[in-house]
PLY file of the C-alpha trace (Angstrom):
ply
format ascii 1.0
element vertex 132
property float x
property float y
property float z
element edge 131
property int vertex1
property int vertex2
end_header
97.62 107.36 82.12
97.06 105.32 85.41
98.59 101.90 85.36
98.55 99.42 88.16
100.84 96.21 88.00
100.69 93.49 90.56
103.44 91.09 91.55
104.25 88.50 94.37
101.68 85.74 93.47
102.62 82.15 93.33
101.96 78.87 94.88
102.27 78.17 98.67
101.09 75.23 100.93
98.21 76.09 103.50
99.48 78.04 106.38
102.24 79.77 104.49
102.47 83.37 103.32
102.67 85.57 100.44
103.24 89.29 100.03
101.74 90.91 97.04
102.80 94.45 95.62
101.19 96.91 93.41
102.89 99.63 91.56
100.65 102.58 90.70
101.95 104.95 88.15
100.08 107.95 86.87
98.30 108.56 90.10
98.92 111.89 92.22
98.56 111.10 95.86
99.78 114.54 96.64
96.66 116.41 95.06
94.66 118.94 97.40
91.69 118.27 95.20
91.60 114.67 94.77
92.03 111.69 97.54
92.56 108.29 96.23
91.57 104.98 97.89
93.32 101.87 97.00
92.33 98.09 97.44
92.97 94.54 96.85
90.07 92.41 95.20
90.24 88.58 94.50
88.23 86.60 91.96
88.08 82.61 91.99
87.29 80.61 88.95
83.56 80.70 88.44
83.22 83.31 91.11
82.49 87.05 91.43
85.14 89.58 92.17
85.13 90.41 95.90
86.86 92.94 97.92
89.66 91.77 100.27
91.31 94.70 101.96
91.39 98.37 101.18
92.87 101.52 102.56
91.63 105.15 102.21
93.61 108.41 101.75
93.51 108.80 105.63
94.96 105.42 106.08
91.72 103.79 107.44
91.73 99.87 106.60
88.87 97.81 105.79
88.93 93.90 105.48
86.79 91.17 104.45
85.77 89.02 107.46
87.39 86.15 105.80
90.78 87.61 105.96
90.71 89.61 109.02
93.59 88.86 111.23
95.48 87.13 108.40
95.87 89.85 105.74
97.57 93.15 106.34
97.18 95.89 103.68
99.62 98.60 103.71
100.67 101.46 101.40
103.96 103.51 100.72
102.57 106.79 98.86
106.01 108.18 98.35
106.97 105.22 96.22
103.38 104.76 94.92
103.21 101.20 96.10
100.33 99.19 97.75
100.99 95.83 99.47
99.08 92.94 100.96
100.78 90.73 103.39
98.98 87.39 103.41
99.38 84.95 106.30
97.87 81.60 107.49
96.70 81.13 103.83
94.08 78.61 103.04
93.07 76.75 99.95
90.05 79.08 99.88
92.21 81.91 99.37
93.14 80.55 95.77
92.22 83.37 93.38
93.35 86.12 90.90
94.40 88.98 92.99
93.67 92.55 91.57
95.03 96.00 92.67
92.46 98.72 92.31
92.58 102.65 92.60
89.76 105.24 92.69
89.02 108.82 93.55
87.22 109.01 96.66
83.76 110.64 96.73
82.76 112.97 99.20
80.71 110.70 101.37
81.58 106.93 101.64
81.97 104.44 104.52
84.31 101.43 105.20
82.27 98.92 103.37
82.13 100.91 100.33
85.97 100.52 100.16
85.38 96.86 99.48
82.99 97.33 96.65
83.97 97.08 93.02
82.14 100.29 92.10
84.48 102.54 94.45
87.19 101.90 91.98
88.07 103.22 88.41
91.45 101.66 87.79
92.38 98.00 87.88
95.35 95.91 87.30
95.67 92.73 85.38
96.03 90.38 88.26
98.36 88.00 89.86
97.52 84.35 90.68
97.55 82.97 94.22
97.25 79.39 94.63
97.14 77.57 98.06
97.38 73.82 98.30
96.01 71.62 101.00
0 1
1 2
2 3
3 4
4 5
5 6
6 7
7 8
8 9
9 10
10 11
11 12
12 13
13 14
14 15
15 16
16 17
17 18
18 19
19 20
20 21
21 22
22 23
23 24
24 25
25 26
26 27
27 28
28 29
29 30
30 31
31 32
32 33
33 34
34 35
35 36
36 37
37 38
38 39
39 40
40 41
41 42
42 43
43 44
44 45
45 46
46 47
47 48
48 49
49 50
50 51
51 52
52 53
53 54
54 55
55 56
56 57
57 58
58 59
59 60
60 61
61 62
62 63
63 64
64 65
65 66
66 67
67 68
68 69
69 70
70 71
71 72
72 73
73 74
74 75
75 76
76 77
77 78
78 79
79 80
80 81
81 82
82 83
83 84
84 85
85 86
86 87
87 88
88 89
89 90
90 91
91 92
92 93
93 94
94 95
95 96
96 97
97 98
98 99
99 100
100 101
101 102
102 103
103 104
104 105
105 106
106 107
107 108
108 109
109 110
110 111
111 112
112 113
113 114
114 115
115 116
116 117
117 118
118 119
119 120
120 121
121 122
122 123
123 124
124 125
125 126
126 127
127 128
128 129
129 130
130 131
């Protein structure tokens, strides 16, 4: 059974930083048959869930334009952990942040990594609030 658990959210002033973590249990990153992508998504009140950052099985990273040069996604497969370092936070970054994981199809591109349909498993989310 796959379980994703996020942590690290909180309240911060604009310009500050936060580091989100996601613990992934039940995923096999060593399989020769299945490769896994992981990503971070966010959803503000009244808004749609949007892709923020993602990393595929080869370590290639994709970022939403709104967070490029401010957010960094990283992964520790041995510990089954996913991270999102968020710097220079802005009030518009306020949202619930979700960790996601999914088995990679044979063919996909960088933009696919930031789409909801690429992922099968989701965490419950962690709230990030940035005040001005």
